[in-house]
C-alpha positions in Angstrom: 77.3 56.0 196.3 79.9 57.9 198.3 82.5 55.3 197.4 81.7 55.7 193.7 82.1 59.5 193.7 85.3 59.2 195.7 86.6 56.8 193.0 85.8 59.1 190.2 87.5 62.0 192.0 90.7 60.1 192.4 90.8 59.4 188.7 90.1 63.1 187.8 93.0 64.2 189.9 95.4 61.7 188.5 94.4 62.7 185.0 95.0 66.3 185.7 98.4 65.6 187.2 99.6 63.6 184.1 98.4 66.3 181.8 100.1 69.0 183.7 103.4 67.1 183.5 103.0 66.4 179.9 102.2 70.0 178.7 104.2 72.2 181.2 107.3 70.2 181.8 110.3 71.6 179.8 111.7 69.1 177.4 115.3 68.1 177.5 115.8 69.4 173.8 114.4 72.8 174.5 116.5 73.2 177.7 119.5 72.1 175.8 118.9 74.7 173.1 118.4 77.4 175.6 121.5 76.4 177.6 123.7 75.8 174.5 122.4 77.8 171.5 124.1 76.5 168.2 125.3 79.2 165.9 124.7 78.5 162.1 128.0 78.0 160.2 128.3 79.9 156.8 129.3 77.7 154.0 131.7 78.9 151.3 130.1 80.3 148.2 130.6 78.0 145.1 132.0 79.9 142.2 133.7 79.4 138.8 136.8 81.2 137.9 139.0 82.3 135.0 142.6 83.3 134.7 143.7 86.9 134.0 145.8 87.0 130.8 148.4 89.5 129.4 148.2 89.6 125.6 148.0 91.8 122.4 144.4 93.1 122.1 143.1 94.2 118.7 140.8 97.2 118.7 137.9 97.0 116.1 135.4 99.5 114.8 131.9 98.1 113.9 129.7 99.4 111.2 126.9 98.3 108.8 128.0 98.4 105.2 126.5 97.8 101.7 128.3 95.9 99.0 128.6 97.5 95.6 130.0 96.3 92.3 133.4 97.7 91.6 132.0 98.7 88.1 128.3 98.5 87.0 127.5 99.2 83.4 124.0 99.3 81.7 124.7 98.1 78.1 122.6 100.2 75.7 122.3 100.5 72.0 124.0 103.5 70.5 121.8 103.3 67.4 118.2 102.7 66.4 117.2 99.5 64.7 115.9 95.8 65.0 117.7 93.6 67.5 118.8 90.7 65.3 120.3 88.4 67.8 121.4 88.1 71.4 124.6 86.1 72.2 124.6 85.8 76.0 122.8 84.0 78.7 121.3 85.6 81.7 123.8 85.3 84.7 126.6 84.6 82.4 130.2 85.8 83.0 131.4 87.7 80.1 134.9 89.2 79.1 135.6 92.8 77.9 135.0 93.0 74.2 132.8 89.9 74.0 130.0 90.1 71.4 126.6 90.4 73.3 124.0 91.4 70.7 123.7 92.5 67.0 121.3 95.1 65.5 120.2 94.9 61.8 123.1 96.6 59.8 121.5 96.6 56.3 120.3 100.2 56.3 123.8 101.5 57.3 125.5 99.2 54.8 123.3 100.6 51.9 124.1 104.1 53.1 127.8 103.4 53.3 127.9 102.1 49.7 126.1 105.3 48.5 128.5 107.5 50.2 131.5 105.6 48.9 130.1 106.0 45.3 129.7 109.7 46.0 133.3 109.8 47.2 134.6 108.1 44.0 132.6 110.6 41.8 134.0 113.6 43.7 137.5 112.1 43.6 137.3 111.9 39.8 136.1 115.5 39.6 139.0 116.6 41.8 141.5 114.7 39.6 140.2 116.3 36.5 140.2 119.8 38.1 143.8 119.3 39.1 144.8 118.3 35.7 143.1 121.3 34.2 144.9 123.5 36.6 148.2 122.0 35.8 147.6 122.7 32.0 146.3 126.3 32.7 149.5 127.0 34.7 151.6 125.8 31.7 149.7 128.0 29.3 150.1 131.0 31.6 153.9 130.9 31.1 153.3 131.1 27.3 150.7 134.0 27.8 148.2 131.7 26.0 145.6 132.1 28.8 144.5 134.8 31.3 145.7 134.5 34.9 142.1 135.0 36.0 141.1 131.7 34.5 144.1 130.0 36.4 142.8 131.5 39.7 139.3 130.3 39.0 140.5 126.7 38.3 142.6 126.7 41.5 139.5 127.8 43.4 137.6 124.9 41.8 140.3 122.4 42.8 139.9 123.6 46.5 136.2 123.2 46.3 136.4 119.6 45.1 139.0 118.9 47.9 136.6 120.2 50.5 133.8 118.0 49.0 136.0 115.0 49.1 137.0 115.8 52.7 133.2 116.0 53.5 132.6 112.7 51.8 135.3 111.1 53.9 133.9 112.4 57.1 130.4 111.0 56.2 131.9 107.6 55.2 133.8 107.4 58.6 130.7 108.4 60.5 128.7 105.7 58.8 131.4 103.1 59.4 131.2 104.1 63.1 127.5 103.7 63.2 127.8 100.4 61.5 130.3 99.2 64.2 127.6 100.0 66.8 125.4 97.3 65.2 127.6 94.8 67.0 127.2 95.5 70.8 130.2 94.2 72.9 130.8 94.0 76.7 132.5 97.2 77.9 133.8 95.5 81.0 134.3 91.9 82.3 131.8 90.8 84.8 128.4 89.0 85.4 125.4 89.9 83.2 121.9 90.3 84.8 118.5 89.8 83.3 117.9 90.4 79.7 115.7 93.4 79.3 115.0 93.1 75.5 114.4 90.0 73.3 115.6 89.5 69.8 113.2 90.9 67.2 112.3 94.1 69.1 113.1 97.6 67.9 115.7 99.2 70.1 116.6 102.8 70.4 119.5 104.7 71.7 117.2 106.7 74.0 115.9 103.4 75.7 116.4 103.9 79.6 116.7 100.2 80.6 119.2 99.2 77.9 119.7 95.6 76.9 121.4 94.2 80.1 123.6 95.2 83.0 127.1 93.9 83.7 128.4 94.0 87.3 132.1 93.5 88.1 132.1 91.3 91.1 135.9 90.5 91.5 136.9 92.7 93.1 133.9 94.2 94.9 133.6 97.3 97.2 131.7 97.8 100.5 130.6 101.3 101.5 130.1 101.9 105.3 129.9 104.9 107.7 131.6 105.5 111.1 130.8 108.4 113.5 132.9 111.4 113.0 134.6 111.2 116.5 136.5 108.2 115.2 138.1 110.4 112.5 141.2 111.4 114.5 142.0 107.8 115.4 141.3 106.8 111.8 143.8 109.4 110.4 146.5 108.3 113.0 145.9 104.6 112.0 146.0 105.4 108.2 149.4 107.2 108.7 150.9 104.1 110.2 149.1 101.6 107.8 147.5 103.0 104.6 145.5 99.9 104.0 143.8 98.8 107.2 142.4 95.4 107.6 138.6 95.0 107.1 136.3 92.0 107.8 132.8 91.5 106.4 130.5 89.4 108.6 126.9 88.1 108.0 123.9 89.9 109.5 123.9 87.7 112.7 127.7 88.4 113.1 128.3 84.6 113.4 130.2 83.9 110.3 133.0 86.0 108.6 132.2 86.3 104.9 135.4 87.9 103.5 138.5 89.9 104.4 139.8 93.0 102.6 141.5 96.4 102.9 140.4 100.0 103.5 140.4 101.6 100.1 139.6 105.3 101.0 137.7 107.8 103.1 135.2 110.2 101.7 136.4 113.8 101.3 133.8 115.3 103.7 131.7 114.5 106.8 128.0 114.1 106.4 126.6 116.9 108.4 123.1 115.5 108.6 124.3 112.3 110.3 127.6 113.2 111.8 129.4 110.4 110.2 132.2 109.8 107.6 131.8 107.3 104.7 134.6 104.8 103.9 135.1 102.4 101.2 136.8 98.9 101.5 137.9 96.7 98.7 137.5 92.9 98.8 139.0 90.3 96.2 135.7 88.4 96.4 137.1 85.5 94.3 134.5 83.2 95.7 131.8 85.9 95.0 130.6 85.5 98.6 129.6 89.3 98.4 126.9 90.5 96.1 126.0 94.0 95.0 123.6 95.7 97.4 124.1 93.0 100.1 124.0 94.3 103.7 127.0 93.2 105.7 128.4 93.9 109.2 131.9 95.5 108.8 134.8 95.3 111.3 137.8 97.6 110.9 140.8 96.8 112.8 141.9 100.3 114.1 145.0 99.3 116.1 146.4 96.7 118.5 146.9 97.3 122.2 150.2 95.6 123.1 150.4 93.3 126.0 147.4 94.6 128.0 145.6 92.8 130.9 142.5 91.0 129.7 139.6 89.1 131.5 136.4 87.4 130.4 133.5 89.7 130.0 131.6 87.5 132.5 134.1 88.5 135.2 133.2 92.2 134.9 131.0 93.5 137.8 129.4 96.9 138.0 128.8 98.8 141.2 127.9 102.3 142.6 131.6 103.2 142.7 132.5 101.8 139.2 133.5 98.6 137.6 135.4 95.9 139.6 136.1 92.2 139.7 136.3 89.6 142.5 139.9 88.1 142.8 140.4 84.7 144.6 143.2 84.8 147.1 145.4 82.0 148.1 143.3 81.3 151.2 140.1 81.0 149.1 138.8 84.4 150.1 137.5 86.9 147.7 138.7 90.5 147.3 137.3 93.4 145.4 139.6 95.0 142.8 138.5 98.2 141.0 139.2 98.3 137.2 138.9 100.6 134.1 137.7 99.3 130.8 140.0 100.1 127.9 138.2 98.0 125.2 135.7 95.2 124.8 135.8 92.7 122.0 133.5 89.7 121.9 133.8 87.8 125.3 137.1 89.5 126.3 137.7 92.8 128.1 141.0 94.8 128.0 141.3 96.6 131.4 143.6 98.7 133.6 143.8 97.8 137.3 145.8 96.1 140.0 145.6 92.7 138.4 148.5 90.6 137.3 148.5 87.7 134.7 147.7 84.4 136.4 145.3 85.8 139.0 141.9 84.1 139.3 138.7 86.1 138.9 135.2 85.0 139.6 133.1 84.6 136.4 129.9 82.8 137.8 128.4 82.8 141.3 129.4 86.3 142.1 126.1 87.2 143.6 127.0 85.1 146.7 130.5 86.5 147.0 131.4 89.3 149.5 134.6 91.1 150.3 136.6 88.7 152.4 134.1 85.9 152.1 135.1 82.3 151.8 134.6 80.6 148.3 134.8 77.2 146.9 136.2 77.1 143.4 134.3 74.7 141.2 136.2 73.1 138.3 135.0 72.5 134.7 134.2 68.9 135.3 131.9 69.8 138.1 130.2 72.4 135.9 129.8 69.8 133.0 128.3 67.3 135.4 126.0 69.7 137.1 122.4 69.5 135.8 121.1 72.8 134.5 118.8 73.3 137.4 121.8 72.7 139.8 123.8 75.1 138.0 121.2 77.8 138.4 120.9 77.1 142.0 124.6 77.5 142.4 124.6 80.8 140.6 121.7 82.0 142.8 
């Protein structure tokens, strides 16, 4: 029994000794880390860059405008009567003087014939009175007739002359009314929807008229700009009376037409603090339509040979705007700048930048002053999956 207990005691001691050596003996890896701690090495920040340029930079003013027909006419009847015929199709392009419609002329033609007959009657009376006056004057020289009778006859001649003048005026008036039975286009342009069909009675007092004609070539666009742009506008107009204008679609993705500034309004709208302007477009392809909303860009001036950078290179900080410039040793430096003008994806700036310098456009969140960078090329960008690009930028 004693031998058995002694055997188990030896096994227990051996087990405790092995466990102590395993758990409490320092490993070679840990001792190496303590004796030779390894400092982590900072990797260069991957960035994409663009080149600083020196170029002419146009300055544009943007506004929302409304296209309007150069001339817009509502064709109305100038007399009352039955609409006999319509000679145009809806949407048709017509020329000035072209016959559009005709009103029943028979009543006016009958009235004209009656007035012409009255004229002939009064003309005959006048001729007879003039002959009598001539005879009476002859008899007066022979003392065969009283002078009073001559005066009376002369007055009668004047009366018939006045009657004949009244007849002439009535005939001319009726002829004018008769000409109104043929309705012609007052301007060249495109007709709209027909408002009255043939067979209806039309009146000169009808508000809608027969049809509208809109002159689309050329066409105008009216837009507004803030009144604080007025001084620059005046300077620009003195140098160039017809400034360039561009009309773009509502998404500002497609240019619709180009034109010239026509005029400024003669006063500022005090309720909105803006000045209205009107531009003229040839619109030969009729890409602009009356009452169409368009985005207007007016070229105010051109900044000559200024420094420009991509808008993606622009950084904003507590002390102002700046960019990261890549030095020859692949380190980054902060360069403060002032923005002169922004147009699309380019920015005209002032600052200590020269043409040909490289500025960071992507990956700037990992860049620090004096930090090392790795410039990625376009091929690396195009071959980088979208997820990898995001990780590079982050």
